[in-house]
Every structure is written in C-alpha cells, then in structure tokens.
C-alpha positions in Angstrom: 35.8 86.2 90.1 36.4 83.7 87.3 33.9 80.9 86.5 36.5 78.4 87.8 36.2 79.9 91.3 33.3 78.9 93.5 31.9 80.7 96.5 32.3 78.5 99.6 31.0 78.9 103.1 33.9 78.8 105.6 31.6 76.5 107.4 31.3 73.0 108.6 34.4 70.9 108.5 33.6 67.2 108.2 35.5 65.4 110.9 37.2 63.1 108.4 39.2 66.1 106.9 42.8 65.2 105.9 45.6 67.5 107.0 48.7 67.8 104.8 52.0 67.8 106.8 53.8 71.2 107.0 57.2 71.5 105.4 59.8 73.7 107.2 61.7 76.0 104.9 64.8 77.7 106.4 64.9 81.5 106.0 68.0 82.4 104.0 68.3 85.9 105.2 66.2 88.4 107.1 64.5 91.1 105.0 66.0 94.5 105.2 64.5 96.8 107.8 62.5 99.8 106.4 63.1 103.1 108.1 60.2 104.2 110.2 58.3 100.9 109.8 56.3 99.9 112.9 57.2 96.5 114.4 54.6 93.7 114.0 51.9 93.9 116.7 51.9 91.2 119.4 48.4 89.7 119.6 49.1 87.4 122.5 47.4 89.5 125.2 44.3 90.0 123.1 44.1 86.3 122.2 44.5 85.4 125.9 41.7 87.8 126.8 39.0 86.7 124.3 39.8 83.1 123.5 38.0 81.7 126.6 34.7 83.0 125.2 35.1 81.3 121.8 33.6 77.7 121.6 33.6 74.8 119.2 30.2 73.8 117.9 29.6 70.2 116.9 26.4 69.2 115.2 24.7 65.9 114.3 22.1 65.3 111.7 19.8 62.4 111.1 20.8 59.6 108.7 20.0 60.6 105.2 20.9 64.3 105.8 24.6 63.8 105.4 24.6 65.2 101.9 22.9 68.3 103.2 25.3 68.6 106.1 28.4 68.5 103.8 26.9 70.8 101.2 26.4 73.5 103.9 30.0 74.2 103.3 29.2 75.3 99.7 26.2 77.6 99.4 26.8 78.1 95.7 27.2 74.4 94.9 28.7 75.3 91.5 31.9 74.7 89.6 34.7 72.4 90.7 33.4 72.5 94.3 30.4 70.4 93.3 32.8 67.9 91.6 34.9 67.8 94.7 31.9 67.0 96.8 30.8 64.2 94.5 34.3 62.8 94.5 34.4 62.9 98.3 31.1 61.0 98.5 32.4 58.4 96.0 35.6 57.8 98.0 33.6 57.7 101.2 31.4 55.0 99.9 34.4 53.0 98.6 36.2 53.3 101.9 33.4 52.4 104.2 30.9 50.5 102.0 31.1 46.9 100.9 31.6 46.0 97.3 28.3 46.0 95.4 26.6 47.7 98.4 25.9 51.2 99.4 27.6 52.4 102.6 25.2 52.2 105.5 23.5 55.5 106.4 24.9 57.0 109.6 24.4 60.2 111.4 26.3 63.1 109.8 28.6 65.0 112.0 30.2 68.4 111.3 31.8 71.2 113.3 31.7 75.0 113.4 32.5 77.8 115.8 30.5 80.1 118.1 31.1 82.7 120.8 29.5 83.4 124.2 27.8 86.9 124.5 26.3 86.4 128.0 27.6 84.7 131.2 24.4 82.8 131.4 25.4 80.8 128.3 24.1 82.5 125.2 26.1 81.5 122.2 26.0 83.1 118.7 26.9 81.1 115.6 25.8 80.7 111.9 22.5 79.3 110.9 24.2 77.1 108.4 26.2 75.6 111.3 23.4 74.8 113.7 20.1 75.9 112.3 19.0 72.5 111.1 21.0 70.3 113.5 19.3 67.4 115.4 21.7 67.7 118.3 24.3 70.3 119.2 27.3 70.1 121.5 29.4 73.1 122.6 33.0 72.6 123.7 34.4 75.4 125.9 38.0 76.6 125.8 38.6 74.7 129.1 37.6 71.4 127.5 34.1 71.1 129.0 31.4 69.7 126.7 27.9 71.0 127.1 24.7 70.2 125.3 23.2 73.2 123.5 19.7 74.1 122.7 18.8 76.1 119.6 16.9 79.2 120.8 16.3 80.4 117.2 17.8 80.9 113.8 17.4 83.3 110.9 18.3 81.9 107.5 18.2 85.2 105.7 21.1 86.7 107.8 22.7 83.2 108.5 22.6 83.7 112.2 21.6 81.3 115.1 21.5 81.6 118.8 22.2 78.7 121.2 21.8 78.3 125.0 24.0 76.1 127.2 23.6 75.5 130.9 26.6 75.8 133.2 26.9 75.7 137.0 29.0 78.8 137.0 29.1 82.0 135.0 30.8 81.7 131.6 33.4 84.0 130.0 31.9 86.2 127.3 32.6 88.9 124.8 30.7 91.9 123.6 29.8 93.3 120.2 31.6 96.4 119.0 30.5 99.3 116.8 30.9 97.9 113.2 30.0 101.3 111.8 33.4 102.6 112.8 35.3 99.8 111.2 37.9 101.2 108.7 39.5 99.5 105.7 43.1 98.6 106.7 42.6 98.3 110.4 44.0 95.2 112.2 41.6 92.3 113.1 41.8 88.9 114.7 39.7 85.8 113.9 39.3 82.8 116.2 37.7 79.6 115.1 37.7 75.8 114.8 39.1 75.1 111.3 38.6 71.5 110.1 37.8 70.6 113.7 41.4 71.2 114.9 40.2 73.4 117.9 40.8 77.0 118.9 42.9 78.7 116.2 43.9 82.4 116.1 44.6 84.2 112.8 45.2 87.8 112.1 44.9 90.3 109.2 43.2 93.5 108.2 39.9 94.7 107.1 40.2 94.5 103.3 36.8 96.0 102.3 33.4 96.9 103.7 29.9 96.5 102.3 30.6 93.5 100.2 27.7 91.9 98.3 28.6 88.2 97.5 25.1 87.4 96.2 24.2 85.1 99.1 21.0 86.9 100.2 19.1 90.1 100.5 21.1 91.4 103.5 24.6 91.1 102.1 26.8 93.7 103.7 29.9 91.8 104.6 33.2 92.9 106.1 36.0 91.4 103.9 39.2 90.4 105.7 42.4 88.6 104.7 42.6 86.9 108.1 42.8 83.2 107.4 39.3 81.6 107.5 38.7 78.0 106.6 35.9 75.4 107.0 35.0 75.1 110.6 35.6 78.8 111.2 31.9 79.7 110.4 30.1 81.3 113.3 33.4 82.5 114.9 34.1 86.0 115.9 36.2 88.7 114.1 37.7 91.0 116.8 39.0 94.5 116.7 42.0 95.4 118.7 39.9 96.3 121.7 38.6 92.7 121.9 35.1 93.6 120.7 33.3 91.5 118.1 32.9 93.5 114.9 31.8 90.6 112.7 30.8 86.9 112.5 33.0 84.9 110.1 30.7 83.3 107.6 32.0 82.7 104.1 35.1 82.6 101.9 35.9 82.8 98.2 38.2 80.0 97.2 38.8 77.7 94.2 39.9 74.9 96.6 38.0 75.2 99.8 40.9 76.6 101.7 41.7 80.2 102.7 43.2 82.4 100.0 42.7 85.6 102.0 39.2 86.3 100.9 37.0 85.9 104.0 33.7 87.5 104.8 32.1 88.4 108.1 28.6 89.5 109.0 29.0 93.0 110.5 28.0 93.4 114.2 25.6 96.2 113.3 23.5 93.8 111.3 23.9 90.9 113.7 23.1 92.6 117.0 19.4 93.3 116.4 18.8 89.9 114.9 20.6 88.1 117.7 18.5 90.1 120.3 15.2 89.0 118.6 16.4 85.4 118.3 17.4 85.4 122.0 14.1 86.9 123.2 11.6 85.5 120.7 13.2 82.7 118.8 12.4 84.4 115.5 12.9 87.6 113.7 10.1 90.0 112.9 10.6 92.2 109.9 8.6 94.9 108.2 7.0 93.9 104.9 6.3 96.4 102.1 5.0 93.8 99.6 6.8 94.7 96.4 9.1 92.9 94.0 12.0 95.2 93.3 15.0 95.2 91.0 18.0 97.5 90.4 17.8 100.6 88.2 20.2 100.0 85.4 21.7 102.8 83.4 19.5 101.7 80.4 16.3 101.7 82.6 17.3 105.1 84.1 17.6 106.5 80.5 14.3 105.0 79.4 12.5 106.6 82.4 14.5 109.9 82.1 15.8 109.6 85.6 18.8 111.7 86.7 20.6 108.7 88.2 20.4 104.9 88.7 19.9 105.2 92.4 16.9 103.6 94.1 14.8 100.5 93.5 12.5 99.9 90.6 9.1 98.3 91.6 8.5 95.4 89.3 5.3 94.1 91.0 3.0 95.1 93.8 1.6 92.2 95.9 -2.2 92.1 96.4 -3.5 93.4 99.7 0.0 94.5 100.7 1.2 97.7 102.5 2.5 98.9 99.1 -0.8 98.4 97.4 -2.7 100.2 100.2 -0.2 103.1 99.9 -0.9 103.4 96.2 2.5 102.3 95.0 2.4 101.0 91.4 4.5 98.8 89.2 7.1 101.0 87.4 7.6 103.4 90.3 11.1 104.0 91.4 11.6 104.3 95.2 14.2 106.8 95.9 14.1 107.3 99.7 12.7 106.0 103.0 11.8 108.5 105.7 13.9 111.1 103.9 17.0 108.9 103.7 18.2 108.5 100.1 18.6 105.0 98.7 21.5 104.1 96.5 20.9 100.4 95.8 18.1 97.8 96.0 19.8 96.4 99.2 19.3 99.8 100.9 15.6 99.5 100.6 15.5 95.8 101.6 17.6 96.4 104.8 15.7 99.6 105.7 12.2 98.1 105.5 13.4 94.8 107.2 14.8 96.8 110.1 11.4 98.4 110.8 8.8 96.6 112.9 5.6 95.3 111.4 2.9 98.0 111.8 5.4 100.9 111.6 4.6 103.7 109.1 7.3 104.9 106.7 7.3 107.7 104.1 8.5 106.6 100.7 9.9 109.1 98.1 8.9 107.9 94.6 9.4 108.9 91.0 6.4 108.1 88.8 6.1 109.2 85.2 9.0 111.6 85.7 7.4 113.3 88.7 8.5 113.2 92.4 5.9 112.2 95.0 5.7 110.9 98.6 3.5 108.2 99.9 3.0 106.8 103.4 2.9 103.0 104.0 2.0 101.0 107.1 4.3 97.9 107.0 3.0 94.4 107.2 4.7 91.4 108.7 7.1 89.4 106.6 6.3 85.9 105.6 8.2 83.5 103.3 7.5 84.3 99.7 6.1 81.5 97.6 7.1 81.6 94.0 4.9 80.0 91.4 6.5 77.2 89.4 5.7 76.6 85.8 5.5 73.4 83.8 7.8 72.7 80.9 6.8 74.8 78.0 6.6 74.2 74.3 7.8 77.0 72.1 5.4 78.2 69.4 6.6 78.3 65.8 9.3 81.0 65.5 8.5 84.3 63.6 10.8 87.1 62.5 12.9 88.3 65.5 12.3 91.9 64.7 14.2 95.0 65.7 14.6 94.0 69.4 15.5 90.4 68.7 12.4 88.5 69.7 9.1 87.4 68.1 5.7 87.5 69.7 2.7 85.2 69.7 -0.8 85.3 71.2 -1.5 83.8 74.7 -3.7 81.0 73.6 -5.6 78.8 76.1 -3.2 75.9 75.2 -0.1 78.0 76.0 -1.7 79.3 79.2 -2.2 75.7 80.3 1.4 74.7 79.4 2.9 77.7 81.2 0.5 77.5 84.2 -0.7 81.1 83.7 -3.7 82.4 85.5 -6.5 84.2 83.5 -5.4 87.4 85.2 -2.0 87.3 83.4 -2.4 89.2 80.2 0.1 90.3 77.5 2.0 88.9 74.5 3.9 85.6 74.6 7.6 85.9 73.6 7.8 83.0 71.2 11.5 83.1 70.3 14.6 85.1 71.2 17.4 85.5 68.6 20.9 84.6 70.1 23.1 87.6 70.4 20.2 90.1 70.0 19.5 93.0 72.3 16.7 90.9 73.9 19.0 88.0 74.5 21.6 90.3 76.1 18.9 91.5 78.5 18.0 87.9 79.5 14.7 87.6 77.7 13.6 84.0 77.1 11.0 82.1 75.1 8.0 81.7 77.3 8.2 85.1 78.9 5.1 87.3 78.8 5.5 90.9 77.6 3.0 92.9 79.7 4.1 96.5 79.3 5.9 98.7 76.7 7.2 102.0 78.1 4.4 103.1 80.5 1.6 101.5 78.6 0.0 98.1 79.3 -0.1 95.5 76.6 -3.3 93.5 76.1 -2.3 91.1 73.4 0.4 90.4 70.7 -1.1 92.7 68.1 -1.2 95.6 70.5 2.4 94.8 71.7 3.7 94.9 68.1 2.1 98.3 67.5 3.5 99.8 70.7 7.0 98.4 70.0 6.9 99.9 66.6 6.1 103.3 68.0 8.7 103.0 70.8 11.4 102.1 68.3 11.2 105.5 66.7 12.7 107.1 69.9 16.0 105.2 69.3 16.3 105.0 73.1 16.2 101.8 75.2 12.6 100.8 75.5 11.3 99.8 79.0 9.5 96.5 79.0 7.7 94.7 81.8 8.2 90.9 81.7 6.3 88.2 83.6 8.2 84.9 84.2 7.4 82.1 86.6 5.1 84.1 88.9 7.5 87.1 89.0 7.6 90.3 87.1 10.6 92.5 86.3 11.6 95.4 84.0 14.2 95.4 81.3 15.3 98.1 79.0 16.0 96.8 75.5 17.6 98.9 72.8 16.3 98.6 69.2 19.0 97.7 66.7 19.5 99.5 63.4 17.3 98.3 60.6 
C-alpha cells in the first residue's frame, strides 16, 4: 500500500453519516455472451435463509469518549484519515456549537453489526464495536430492539460476545470450517453500513492468511465483497450459509469500500467466542519470550539454512521459557513437532494452548539443533517500560557500521531510565543512510551483544565489532531499547 492509503476498520458508522445520491446511468448495450460462461448465481434464497440471524448493534459511550468512539473506525489513525477525522470534528463543532463556545459534550453513538449463534440470544460482534460501550442495543431483523449485555471481549482478536433476552427462541447461524475456504470461492457479507440497516453484498475470497499488522493473531480472509463502516462484526457466509469469517477491517484511502475487506476466520474466532461465552475472558498459554522474525541477514549471520522460525530476543524472568532453559539468541523452529514458518505461527500456537500445558520446542542454538520442554504460564498484559527524553552524547566517528559508541555513564542511565542490570555500550549517534540506519538503529539504543558474545562496555564492544568486521558477513547485534530487546544483522561497509 502507498503511504497515502490508510488502514481503516470497517467499523462504527457515526449516525450523522452523509449519503450521496445515486445517479442512474443507462446501459447502452448488453455485453457479449461468452461461450460456456456460467450465469451469475442467485443469492436470494441464501440471503432469505440467513438474514434473520444478522443484527444491528448500536452502542453508546459516555460524554467525553466521542473521540474514542469515532476513532474506532480507524485503528491506524494515520495519513489522510486522521485529517478527515479532525475536519469532521471541526465541522461538528461549528454546526452544533455556539460561536466562541465549544459544543456541549453529549453521549457518543455509533453502530455496527453482529450475528446470533444460539437461539438463547448469544450474539457475536467485534470488540471495537461493543467492547468499551456503556450501553448496547441490538435490533433484530424483524425490527425488535433488545438491550444487550457484554459477556466478554478480547481486544487481541477483536471479538466480543453479547447476550440478549427474548421471550422466544431466536434465529441463529452456525460457524463453518474456515480451513476449507479456497481463494476464488463465492461469499456473501451481511451488515449495517453507515447505519442503513441490513445490507447484502457478494464477492469472492480474494486471499487467505493476510497480515495487516493489526495484532499478533492476524490471519485474515480477504474478500472483495463490499464492506463499509458499520459492517464490522457482521458475518461472511459461504454458499452453504455457514459463517466462515467476521468482517472486521478494510483498506481504503477514503473510508469507503474499494474491494479490500478483511474477515477474522471462523477457525480463529470459534475457540475465542466459546471462552468469552463461558468465562467472559480468554485464557492463553504464555511462554514468556520477546520474539522477532528471522530476516535473511540474521539467518546468514547465524548460519541457518532458512529464515523460518522465531528469533528469541529476550527471555522474561521467572517465565516458562526461562525455566525451560531457553536463551536469548535461540531460534525456535517447531512446537510439538510442527514446523514454524513465521513469528505468527509461534504466537498463535502458544496462545491456543491452555496455561499449564507442556509443549516441546525445537530450537537452534549456536548452530546446533536441540529440543526443550516448557510448561506454559498464564498470559497477562505486558507492560513495556517507558523512557524519558534522552540527550545524545557528543558524536564520534560513525565507523564501519555507521554508528558511534559511548560509555553508559550514571548520568546517561538516569536520562534513559536504565536499571543497573542493563549493561552494554550506548549508541551515541547513527549516520544517516548507513547500514546501521537502514536496520533501524537509533541514538540511545544500548548494544548488548555482538555475534554470540555479550558486551560489557563500549571499549569491549569496539573490539568485538572490529573482529566481527573481518568476516565480511552481516554481524548479529542485540539491541536494548525502551525495555525491549531485539536482534539486528548489520553489514559492515567497505573501508
């Protein structure tokens, strides 16, 4: 995607949305028929079958949360979408506020979509639709409005489960097998775009396994079925009327559908929905490591055969990983004998396991294969350390890698908020356009390891870098920044 495009959740439609009039354009002539081409499929029977189970979800938030409610429709909050949001707020204030005064704070209202999965009134929707709402009202296809209770929500997968009470059994739909979804198969989406009410759109599965950088569990089904704001939380059906995905996000430069919609696959949603329904929360296994992808440069520096797997950047104290003997710099290649391709594979596999479960991890350490067993802990929200604004020491020569080093003085430790346990050499300056700059190193980073050897101070780091440069290969470096560690592979440039 270009920088001018922003990623926008196909989420809440503010009820003041404007609708442009449609313009009828006469068809000059019918397109020529293509021999052997199948006639367009009629979706009317399928729509009639499943539409009664799709509901509109209206949410209300407290005064002062209207900014948050509107910005739910833009998870990225970047590019022209942020400017559009600011312009909307300006116009809103001018329209409803008095001159020289701010518009009075009111409850923010927005709408989304959901679907019933149980005749007792269990409704599935997105977390960003109802997860932080103060009140929720569900409107059924027959027009009835029912208050809804939030049973539980999971922000990491963007799923929420609601409960409504009805004097009679409600129509419902079932999840399908998303593992059998094929690119090119026909699908149908039903939702509540811009608060207009039940709307049916059709298309195909455009791709599977999409990672749109929205979270650790990205595994979206991509579809060209039209999805707009207000569709979030709505179902994506296969031709058997089974829910294979929950419509959640779109890519768009304008906020409207351009045929790039994304749905959470049913295979990911089902176990999460079951836990939210029964327990109100999701329990996930926790290994206790910070991980990062294995780039080609890192694979080369570690003499790995491929870039598959997950590189352990840091092991948390008293974690399952530490008790299992996992170390920073290990590359996790498999879990219980199942090979890992990407970092997401490890994240999803560990999260799918229950706390207390034991898993066998295949590792590569110092070029040798090994297997360890880890008893998983229980996941808790990670708290990342924040640093104060730092002052950059006087710049020195950028060197072969494009950065200069300085000692970690007590004054610099205080400015950077570093604990006494953090050792290494301070990166004082990074030369623009250098190998270090290309790998994202910044002034204020702490260099803690060169190759497989720890670095105690700046003098030791300089010596190890000088030795590593002789190999003329990318040099693996362990970097500490704002409470997090990661590995980068930096190539020395020619003298």
